[in-house]
All heavy atoms as a GROMACS GRO file, in nm:
protein
  465
    1MET      N    1  -0.281  -0.364   2.774
    1MET     CA    2  -0.348  -0.376   2.646
    1MET      C    3  -0.397  -0.238   2.603
    1MET      O    4  -0.461  -0.168   2.682
    1MET     CB    5  -0.465  -0.474   2.660
    1MET     CG    6  -0.540  -0.499   2.533
    1MET     SD    7  -0.648  -0.642   2.558
    1MET     CE    8  -0.723  -0.648   2.402
    2PRO      N    9  -0.369  -0.198   2.480
    2PRO     CA   10  -0.411  -0.064   2.437
    2PRO      C   11  -0.563  -0.054   2.424
    2PRO      O   12  -0.630  -0.151   2.393
    2PRO     CB   13  -0.344  -0.047   2.301
    2PRO     CG   14  -0.312  -0.184   2.254
    2PRO     CD   15  -0.299  -0.270   2.376
    3ASN      N   16  -0.611   0.065   2.450
    3ASN     CA   17  -0.755   0.083   2.433
    3ASN      C   18  -0.787   0.105   2.285
    3ASN      O   19  -0.698   0.118   2.201
    3ASN     CB   20  -0.806   0.199   2.520
    3ASN     CG   21  -0.749   0.333   2.479
    3ASN    OD1   22  -0.729   0.359   2.362
    3ASN    ND2   23  -0.724   0.419   2.577
    4ASN      N   24  -0.913   0.107   2.253
    4ASN     CA   25  -0.956   0.118   2.113
    4ASN      C   26  -0.906   0.246   2.047
    4ASN      O   27  -0.873   0.246   1.929
    4ASN     CB   28  -1.108   0.109   2.102
    4ASN     CG   29  -1.157  -0.032   2.125
    4ASN    OD1   30  -1.080  -0.128   2.115
    4ASN    ND2   31  -1.283  -0.047   2.156
    5LEU      N   32  -0.904   0.356   2.122
    5LEU     CA   33  -0.859   0.482   2.065
    5LEU      C   34  -0.713   0.475   2.023
    5LEU      O   35  -0.675   0.526   1.917
    5LEU     CB   36  -0.881   0.596   2.166
    5LEU     CG   37  -0.856   0.737   2.115
    5LEU    CD1   38  -0.938   0.766   1.990
    5LEU    CD2   39  -0.889   0.839   2.223
    6GLU      N   40  -0.629   0.409   2.105
    6GLU     CA   41  -0.488   0.394   2.069
    6GLU      C   42  -0.473   0.310   1.943
    6GLU      O   43  -0.390   0.339   1.857
    6GLU     CB   44  -0.411   0.330   2.185
    6GLU     CG   45  -0.394   0.422   2.304
    6GLU     CD   46  -0.333   0.350   2.423
    6GLU    OE1   47  -0.334   0.225   2.426
    6GLU    OE2   48  -0.286   0.419   2.514
    7CYS      N   49  -0.554   0.206   1.929
    7CYS     CA   50  -0.550   0.121   1.809
    7CYS      C   51  -0.590   0.202   1.686
    7CYS      O   52  -0.527   0.190   1.580
    7CYS     CB   53  -0.642   0.001   1.824
    7CYS     SG   54  -0.583  -0.120   1.943
    8VAL      N   55  -0.694   0.282   1.700
    8VAL     CA   56  -0.740   0.364   1.588
    8VAL      C   57  -0.632   0.465   1.550
    8VAL      O   58  -0.606   0.487   1.432
    8VAL     CB   59  -0.873   0.435   1.624
    8VAL    CG1   60  -0.908   0.542   1.520
    8VAL    CG2   61  -0.986   0.334   1.636
    9ASP      N   62  -0.567   0.524   1.650
    9ASP     CA   63  -0.459   0.618   1.623
    9ASP      C   64  -0.346   0.552   1.545
    9ASP      O   65  -0.293   0.609   1.449
    9ASP     CB   66  -0.404   0.678   1.752
    9ASP     CG   67  -0.495   0.783   1.813
    9ASP    OD1   68  -0.587   0.830   1.743
    9ASP    OD2   69  -0.474   0.818   1.931
   10ARG      N   70  -0.307   0.431   1.584
   10ARG     CA   71  -0.199   0.361   1.514
   10ARG      C   72  -0.242   0.325   1.372
   10ARG      O   73  -0.162   0.335   1.280
   10ARG     CB   74  -0.159   0.236   1.592
   10ARG     CG   75  -0.068   0.265   1.709
   10ARG     CD   76   0.004   0.142   1.756
   10ARG     NE   77  -0.085   0.033   1.791
   10ARG     CZ   78  -0.137   0.012   1.912
   10ARG    NH1   79  -0.108   0.094   2.010
   10ARG    NH2   80  -0.216  -0.090   1.935
   11GLN      N   81  -0.367   0.284   1.356
   11GLN     CA   82  -0.416   0.252   1.222
   11GLN      C   83  -0.416   0.377   1.135
   11GLN      O   84  -0.378   0.372   1.018
   11GLN     CB   85  -0.556   0.192   1.229
   11GLN     CG   86  -0.559   0.052   1.284
   11GLN     CD   87  -0.701   0.002   1.304
   11GLN    OE1   88  -0.797   0.078   1.300
   11GLN    NE2   89  -0.714  -0.127   1.328
   12TRP      N   90  -0.458   0.488   1.191
   12TRP     CA   91  -0.461   0.613   1.115
   12TRP      C   92  -0.319   0.653   1.075
   12TRP      O   93  -0.295   0.693   0.961
   12TRP     CB   94  -0.528   0.723   1.198
   12TRP     CG   95  -0.526   0.855   1.128
   12TRP    CD1   96  -0.446   0.961   1.156
   12TRP    CD2   97  -0.606   0.894   1.017
   12TRP    NE1   98  -0.470   1.065   1.069
   12TRP    CE2   99  -0.569   1.026   0.982
   12TRP    CE3  100  -0.705   0.831   0.943
   12TRP    CZ2  101  -0.627   1.095   0.877
   12TRP    CZ3  102  -0.762   0.901   0.838
   12TRP    CH2  103  -0.724   1.030   0.806
   13GLU      N  104  -0.225   0.643   1.168
   13GLU     CA  105  -0.086   0.677   1.139
   13GLU      C  106  -0.030   0.586   1.029
   13GLU      O  107   0.040   0.632   0.939
   13GLU     CB  108  -0.001   0.666   1.264
   13GLU     CG  109  -0.028   0.776   1.365
   13GLU     CD  110   0.047   0.756   1.496
   13GLU    OE1  111   0.129   0.661   1.505
   13GLU    OE2  112   0.021   0.833   1.589
   14SER      N  113  -0.061   0.457   1.037
   14SER     CA  114  -0.013   0.362   0.936
   14SER      C  115  -0.071   0.395   0.799
   14SER      O  116   0.000   0.394   0.698
   14SER     CB  117  -0.051   0.219   0.974
   14SER     OG  118   0.014   0.182   1.092
   15ARG      N  119  -0.200   0.424   0.795
   15ARG     CA  120  -0.264   0.455   0.667
   15ARG      C  121  -0.213   0.588   0.611
   15ARG      O  122  -0.198   0.603   0.490
   15ARG     CB  123  -0.415   0.457   0.684
   15ARG     CG  124  -0.471   0.317   0.697
   15ARG     CD  125  -0.622   0.315   0.701
   15ARG     NE  126  -0.671   0.180   0.694
   15ARG     CZ  127  -0.711   0.109   0.797
   15ARG    NH1  128  -0.708   0.161   0.917
   15ARG    NH2  129  -0.754  -0.015   0.781
   16SER      N  130  -0.187   0.681   0.698
   16SER     CA  131  -0.133   0.809   0.654
   16SER      C  132   0.006   0.791   0.594
   16SER      O  133   0.037   0.847   0.488
   16SER     CB  134  -0.129   0.906   0.773
   16SER     OG  135  -0.075   1.030   0.734
   17ALA      N  136   0.089   0.711   0.660
   17ALA     CA  137   0.223   0.684   0.608
   17ALA      C  138   0.215   0.610   0.475
   17ALA      O  139   0.289   0.643   0.380
   17ALA     CB  140   0.303   0.603   0.709
   18ALA      N  141   0.125   0.514   0.466
   18ALA     CA  142   0.108   0.439   0.341
   18ALA      C  143   0.062   0.530   0.229
   18ALA      O  144   0.107   0.519   0.115
   18ALA     CB  145   0.010   0.324   0.361
   19SER      N  146  -0.026   0.623   0.260
   19SER     CA  147  -0.076   0.717   0.161
   19SER      C  148   0.037   0.803   0.105
   19SER      O  149   0.046   0.827  -0.016
   19SER     CB  150  -0.184   0.806   0.222
   19SER     OG  151  -0.232   0.898   0.129
   20LEU      N  152   0.126   0.846   0.191
   20LEU     CA  153   0.242   0.924   0.147
   20LEU      C  154   0.334   0.841   0.058
   20LEU      O  155   0.385   0.889  -0.044
   20LEU     CB  156   0.319   0.979   0.266
   20LEU     CG  157   0.247   1.085   0.350
   20LEU    CD1  158   0.328   1.117   0.475
   20LEU    CD2  159   0.223   1.210   0.268
   21LEU      N  160   0.356   0.715   0.096
   21LEU     CA  161   0.441   0.627   0.016
   21LEU      C  162   0.380   0.602  -0.122
   21LEU      O  163   0.451   0.601  -0.224
   21LEU     CB  164   0.463   0.495   0.088
   21LEU     CG  165   0.550   0.501   0.212
   21LEU    CD1  166   0.545   0.368   0.288
   21LEU    CD2  167   0.693   0.537   0.175
   22VAL      N  168   0.249   0.583  -0.127
   22VAL     CA  169   0.181   0.561  -0.255
   22VAL      C  170   0.191   0.685  -0.342
   22VAL      O  171   0.220   0.676  -0.462
   22VAL     CB  172   0.034   0.520  -0.232
   22VAL    CG1  173  -0.045   0.524  -0.362
   22VAL    CG2  174   0.027   0.380  -0.171
   23ALA      N  175   0.171   0.802  -0.284
   23ALA     CA  176   0.182   0.926  -0.360
   23ALA      C  177   0.323   0.941  -0.417
   23ALA      O  178   0.340   0.980  -0.533
   23ALA     CB  179   0.145   1.046  -0.272
   24ASP      N  180   0.424   0.909  -0.337
   24ASP     CA  181   0.562   0.916  -0.384
   24ASP      C  182   0.587   0.816  -0.497
   24ASP      O  183   0.656   0.847  -0.594
   24ASP     CB  184   0.661   0.890  -0.270
   24ASP     CG  185   0.672   1.005  -0.173
   24ASP    OD1  186   0.625   1.116  -0.206
   24ASP    OD2  187   0.727   0.984  -0.063
   25ALA      N  188   0.530   0.695  -0.484
   25ALA     CA  189   0.548   0.593  -0.587
   25ALA      C  190   0.481   0.638  -0.718
   25ALA      O  191   0.538   0.620  -0.827
   25ALA     CB  192   0.490   0.460  -0.541
   26ILE      N  193   0.363   0.696  -0.708
   26ILE     CA  194   0.294   0.746  -0.828
   26ILE      C  195   0.378   0.855  -0.894
   26ILE      O  196   0.399   0.854  -1.015
   26ILE     CB  197   0.153   0.798  -0.794
   26ILE    CG1  198   0.062   0.681  -0.755
   26ILE    CG2  199   0.092   0.875  -0.911
   26ILE    CD1  200  -0.070   0.723  -0.693
   27ASP      N  201   0.427   0.948  -0.813
   27ASP     CA  202   0.512   1.056  -0.866
   27ASP      C  203   0.636   0.999  -0.934
   27ASP      O  204   0.676   1.046  -1.041
   27ASP     CB  205   0.553   1.152  -0.756
   27ASP     CG  206   0.438   1.237  -0.705
   27ASP    OD1  207   0.333   1.245  -0.773
   27ASP    OD2  208   0.453   1.296  -0.596
   28SER      N  209   0.696   0.898  -0.874
   28SER     CA  210   0.816   0.837  -0.930
   28SER      C  211   0.787   0.770  -1.064
   28SER      O  212   0.863   0.786  -1.161
   28SER     CB  213   0.873   0.734  -0.832
   28SER     OG  214   0.984   0.668  -0.886
   29LEU      N  215   0.677   0.696  -1.071
   29LEU     CA  216   0.640   0.631  -1.197
   29LEU      C  217   0.607   0.734  -1.304
   29LEU      O  218   0.644   0.717  -1.421
   29LEU     CB  219   0.522   0.536  -1.175
   29LEU     CG  220   0.554   0.411  -1.091
   29LEU    CD1  221   0.426   0.338  -1.055
   29LEU    CD2  222   0.652   0.321  -1.164
   30MET      N  223   0.541   0.841  -1.264
   30MET     CA  224   0.508   0.946  -1.361
   30MET      C  225   0.635   1.016  -1.410
   30MET      O  226   0.644   1.053  -1.527
   30MET     CB  227   0.409   1.045  -1.300
   30MET     CG  228   0.270   0.984  -1.281
   30MET     SD  229   0.154   1.094  -1.200
   30MET     CE  230   0.143   1.227  -1.320
   31ALA      N  231   0.734   1.031  -1.323
   31ALA     CA  232   0.860   1.092  -1.363
   31ALA      C  233   0.934   1.006  -1.463
   31ALA      O  234   1.017   1.056  -1.540
   31ALA     CB  235   0.948   1.116  -1.239
   32GLN      N  236   0.903   0.876  -1.464
   32GLN     CA  237   0.963   0.784  -1.561
   32GLN      C  238   0.884   0.778  -1.691
   32GLN      O  239   0.913   0.697  -1.779
   32GLN     CB  240   0.974   0.644  -1.500
   32GLN     CG  241   1.068   0.638  -1.381
   32GLN     CD  242   1.071   0.500  -1.318
   32GLN    OE1  243   1.064   0.400  -1.387
   32GLN    NE2  244   1.081   0.497  -1.187
   33GLY      N  245   0.779   0.861  -1.701
   33GLY     CA  246   0.704   0.870  -1.825
   33GLY      C  247   0.568   0.803  -1.825
   33GLY      O  248   0.498   0.806  -1.927
   34MET      N  249   0.529   0.744  -1.715
   34MET     CA  250   0.399   0.680  -1.708
   34MET      C  251   0.291   0.784  -1.682
   34MET      O  252   0.314   0.881  -1.611
   34MET     CB  253   0.399   0.580  -1.590
   34MET     CG  254   0.356   0.442  -1.624
   34MET     SD  255   0.352   0.338  -1.476
   34MET     CE  256   0.449   0.204  -1.537
   35GLY      N  257   0.174   0.763  -1.737
   35GLY     CA  258   0.061   0.849  -1.705
   35GLY      C  259   0.009   0.816  -1.565
   35GLY      O  260   0.036   0.708  -1.512
   36GLU      N  261  -0.066   0.908  -1.509
   36GLU     CA  262  -0.114   0.887  -1.372
   36GLU      C  263  -0.202   0.763  -1.361
   36GLU      O  264  -0.188   0.683  -1.268
   36GLU     CB  265  -0.190   1.010  -1.323
   36GLU     CG  266  -0.231   1.001  -1.178
   36GLU     CD  267  -0.290   1.130  -1.123
   36GLU    OE1  268  -0.322   1.220  -1.203
   36GLU    OE2  269  -0.304   1.139  -1.001
   37HIS      N  270  -0.292   0.744  -1.456
   37HIS     CA  271  -0.381   0.628  -1.452
   37HIS      C  272  -0.302   0.498  -1.459
   37HIS      O  273  -0.328   0.402  -1.385
   37HIS     CB  274  -0.482   0.635  -1.567
   37HIS     CG  275  -0.582   0.525  -1.565
   37HIS    ND1  276  -0.563   0.407  -1.633
   37HIS    CD2  277  -0.701   0.513  -1.501
   37HIS    CE1  278  -0.666   0.328  -1.612
   37HIS    NE2  279  -0.752   0.390  -1.533
   38ASP      N  280  -0.204   0.493  -1.549
   38ASP     CA  281  -0.120   0.374  -1.563
   38ASP      C  282  -0.036   0.349  -1.438
   38ASP      O  283  -0.015   0.234  -1.397
   38ASP     CB  284  -0.029   0.385  -1.685
   38ASP     CG  285  -0.107   0.376  -1.816
   38ASP    OD1  286  -0.218   0.319  -1.816
   38ASP    OD2  287  -0.056   0.428  -1.917
   39ALA      N  288   0.013   0.456  -1.377
   39ALA     CA  289   0.092   0.443  -1.255
   39ALA      C  290   0.007   0.385  -1.142
   39ALA      O  291   0.051   0.294  -1.070
   39ALA     CB  292   0.150   0.578  -1.214
   40ILE      N  293  -0.113   0.435  -1.128
   40ILE     CA  294  -0.202   0.385  -1.024
   40ILE      C  295  -0.237   0.239  -1.050
   40ILE      O  296  -0.235   0.155  -0.959
   40ILE     CB  297  -0.330   0.472  -1.014
   40ILE    CG1  298  -0.294   0.610  -0.958
   40ILE    CG2  299  -0.435   0.404  -0.927
   40ILE    CD1  300  -0.405   0.712  -0.969
   41SER      N  301  -0.265   0.205  -1.176
   41SER     CA  302  -0.296   0.066  -1.212
   41SER      C  303  -0.179  -0.027  -1.183
   41SER      O  304  -0.198  -0.139  -1.134
   41SER     CB  305  -0.334   0.056  -1.359
   41SER     OG  306  -0.457   0.121  -1.382
   42ALA      N  307  -0.058   0.019  -1.212
   42ALA     CA  308   0.060  -0.062  -1.186
   42ALA      C  309   0.077  -0.088  -1.037
   42ALA      O  310   0.110  -0.200  -0.996
   42ALA     CB  311   0.185   0.008  -1.242
   43LEU      N  312   0.053   0.013  -0.955
   43LEU     CA  313   0.063  -0.005  -0.810
   43LEU      C  314  -0.047  -0.097  -0.758
   43LEU      O  315  -0.023  -0.180  -0.670
   43LEU     CB  316   0.058   0.130  -0.739
   43LEU     CG  317   0.182   0.216  -0.758
   43LEU    CD1  318   0.159   0.355  -0.702
   43LEU    CD2  319   0.302   0.152  -0.692
   44GLU      N  320  -0.166  -0.084  -0.812
   44GLU     CA  321  -0.276  -0.174  -0.773
   44GLU      C  322  -0.240  -0.318  -0.805
   44GLU      O  323  -0.261  -0.408  -0.722
   44GLU     CB  324  -0.405  -0.135  -0.843
   44GLU     CG  325  -0.467  -0.007  -0.791
   44GLU     CD  326  -0.586   0.040  -0.873
   44GLU    OE1  327  -0.596   0.004  -0.992
   44GLU    OE2  328  -0.667   0.114  -0.818
   45ASP      N  329  -0.184  -0.340  -0.924
   45ASP     CA  330  -0.144  -0.476  -0.963
   45ASP      C  331  -0.035  -0.530  -0.870
   45ASP      O  332  -0.040  -0.645  -0.827
   45ASP     CB  333  -0.092  -0.478  -1.107
   45ASP     CG  334  -0.202  -0.454  -1.210
   45ASP    OD1  335  -0.322  -0.464  -1.174
   45ASP    OD2  336  -0.168  -0.424  -1.326
   46ALA      N  337   0.062  -0.446  -0.839
   46ALA     CA  338   0.171  -0.487  -0.750
   46ALA      C  339   0.118  -0.523  -0.611
   46ALA      O  340   0.161  -0.622  -0.551
   46ALA     CB  341   0.276  -0.376  -0.741
   47LEU      N  342   0.024  -0.444  -0.561
   47LEU     CA  343  -0.034  -0.473  -0.429
   47LEU      C  344  -0.115  -0.603  -0.432
   47LEU      O  345  -0.111  -0.681  -0.336
   47LEU     CB  346  -0.121  -0.357  -0.382
   47LEU     CG  347  -0.046  -0.233  -0.336
   47LEU    CD1  348  -0.143  -0.118  -0.315
   47LEU    CD2  349   0.033  -0.262  -0.210
   48GLN      N  350  -0.186  -0.625  -0.540
   48GLN     CA  351  -0.265  -0.747  -0.552
   48GLN      C  352  -0.174  -0.870  -0.555
   48GLN      O  353  -0.201  -0.970  -0.488
   48GLN     CB  354  -0.352  -0.741  -0.676
   48GLN     CG  355  -0.454  -0.853  -0.685
   48GLN     CD  356  -0.550  -0.831  -0.800
   48GLN    OE1  357  -0.516  -0.768  -0.900
   48GLN    NE2  358  -0.670  -0.882  -0.785
   49ILE      N  359  -0.064  -0.862  -0.628
   49ILE     CA  360   0.032  -0.971  -0.633
   49ILE      C  361   0.091  -0.995  -0.494
   49ILE      O  362   0.106  -1.109  -0.449
   49ILE     CB  363   0.143  -0.944  -0.737
   49ILE    CG1  364   0.084  -0.950  -0.877
   49ILE    CG2  365   0.260  -1.040  -0.721
   49ILE    CD1  366   0.174  -0.895  -0.986
   50ARG      N  367   0.122  -0.887  -0.426
   50ARG     CA  368   0.178  -0.899  -0.290
   50ARG      C  369   0.079  -0.967  -0.196
   50ARG      O  370   0.116  -1.051  -0.114
   50ARG     CB  371   0.214  -0.758  -0.240
   50ARG     CG  372   0.276  -0.751  -0.105
   50ARG     CD  373   0.420  -0.804  -0.109
   50ARG     NE  374   0.479  -0.798   0.021
   50ARG     CZ  375   0.588  -0.728   0.050
   50ARG    NH1  376   0.650  -0.663  -0.043
   50ARG    NH2  377   0.634  -0.727   0.172
   51ARG      N  378  -0.049  -0.932  -0.209
   51ARG     CA  379  -0.153  -0.991  -0.125
   51ARG      C  380  -0.166  -1.141  -0.153
   51ARG      O  381  -0.176  -1.222  -0.060
   51ARG     CB  382  -0.286  -0.920  -0.148
   51ARG     CG  383  -0.406  -0.983  -0.082
   51ARG     CD  384  -0.405  -0.971   0.067
   51ARG     NE  385  -0.427  -0.833   0.102
   51ARG     CZ  386  -0.427  -0.789   0.226
   51ARG    NH1  387  -0.411  -0.872   0.326
   51ARG    NH2  388  -0.444  -0.662   0.252
   52VAL      N  389  -0.165  -1.179  -0.280
   52VAL     CA  390  -0.175  -1.320  -0.318
   52VAL      C  391  -0.056  -1.398  -0.262
   52VAL      O  392  -0.072  -1.506  -0.206
   52VAL     CB  393  -0.186  -1.335  -0.471
   52VAL    CG1  394  -0.167  -1.480  -0.514
   52VAL    CG2  395  -0.319  -1.282  -0.520
   53THR      N  396   0.063  -1.341  -0.275
   53THR     CA  397   0.183  -1.405  -0.224
   53THR      C  398   0.174  -1.423  -0.073
   53THR      O  399   0.207  -1.531  -0.020
   53THR     CB  400   0.307  -1.322  -0.260
   53THR    OG1  401   0.314  -1.307  -0.402
   53THR    CG2  402   0.435  -1.387  -0.210
   54LEU      N  403   0.130  -1.321  -0.002
   54LEU     CA  404   0.116  -1.330   0.143
   54LEU      C  405   0.014  -1.437   0.180
   54LEU      O  406   0.038  -1.518   0.270
   54LEU     CB  407   0.072  -1.195   0.201
   54LEU     CG  408   0.041  -1.192   0.350
   54LEU    CD1  409   0.165  -1.227   0.432
   54LEU    CD2  410  -0.013  -1.057   0.390
   55ASN      N  411  -0.099  -1.440   0.112
   55ASN     CA  412  -0.201  -1.540   0.141
   55ASN      C  413  -0.150  -1.681   0.116
   55ASN      O  414  -0.183  -1.774   0.191
   55ASN     CB  415  -0.328  -1.513   0.059
   55ASN     CG  416  -0.404  -1.393   0.110
   55ASN    OD1  417  -0.387  -1.349   0.223
   55ASN    ND2  418  -0.488  -1.337   0.025
   56MET      N  419  -0.069  -1.698   0.013
   56MET     CA  420  -0.010  -1.830  -0.014
   56MET      C  421   0.086  -1.871   0.096
   56MET      O  422   0.088  -1.987   0.139
   56MET     CB  423   0.060  -1.830  -0.150
   56MET     CG  424  -0.036  -1.825  -0.267
   56MET     SD  425   0.042  -1.802  -0.428
   56MET     CE  426   0.160  -1.935  -0.431
   57GLN      N  427   0.165  -1.775   0.145
   57GLN     CA  428   0.258  -1.805   0.253
   57GLN      C  429   0.183  -1.841   0.381
   57GLN      O  430   0.222  -1.934   0.452
   57GLN     CB  431   0.350  -1.685   0.279
   57GLN     CG  432   0.450  -1.660   0.170
   57GLN     CD  433   0.526  -1.530   0.190
   57GLN    OE1  434   0.492  -1.447   0.272
   57GLN    NE2  435   0.633  -1.513   0.112
   58ILE      N  436   0.077  -1.770   0.409
   58ILE     CA  437  -0.003  -1.798   0.528
   58ILE      C  438  -0.066  -1.936   0.518
   58ILE      O  439  -0.068  -2.012   0.616
   58ILE     CB  440  -0.110  -1.690   0.549
   58ILE    CG1  441  -0.045  -1.557   0.589
   58ILE    CG2  442  -0.213  -1.732   0.653
   58ILE    CD1  443  -0.138  -1.438   0.589
   59ALA      N  444  -0.115  -1.971   0.400
   59ALA     CA  445  -0.178  -2.102   0.380
   59ALA      C  446  -0.078  -2.216   0.398
   59ALA      O  447  -0.117  -2.325   0.441
   59ALA     CB  448  -0.241  -2.108   0.240
   60GLN      N  449   0.048  -2.192   0.366
   60GLN     CA  450   0.150  -2.295   0.379
   60GLN      C  451   0.192  -2.316   0.524
   60GLN      O  452   0.240  -2.422   0.560
   60GLN     CB  453   0.273  -2.261   0.295
   60GLN     CG  454   0.249  -2.272   0.147
   60GLN     CD  455   0.370  -2.229   0.066
   60GLN    OE1  456   0.468  -2.178   0.119
   60GLN    NE2  457   0.361  -2.248  -0.064
   61ASP      N  458   0.173  -2.216   0.606
   61ASP     CA  459   0.215  -2.224   0.747
   61ASP      C  460   0.116  -2.296   0.831
   61ASP      O  461   0.045  -2.365   0.839
   61ASP     CB  462   0.234  -2.086   0.807
   61ASP     CG  463   0.355  -2.015   0.749
   61ASP    OD1  464   0.441  -2.084   0.692
   61ASP    OD2  465   0.362  -1.892   0.761
   0.00000   0.00000   0.00000
């Protein structure tokens, strides 16, 4: 069983990777003509929808 430090390291690595993916997604949306605020809002909405969908799937199981 991993110790707490290993868990924290994995969480940090996951969050770091996610941060890079979000930055790339924002850049991509901005390259398509969206403003930064709108790009961030669009990603927030997409994540919220994904969370709701996941919660619905969990509730069905």
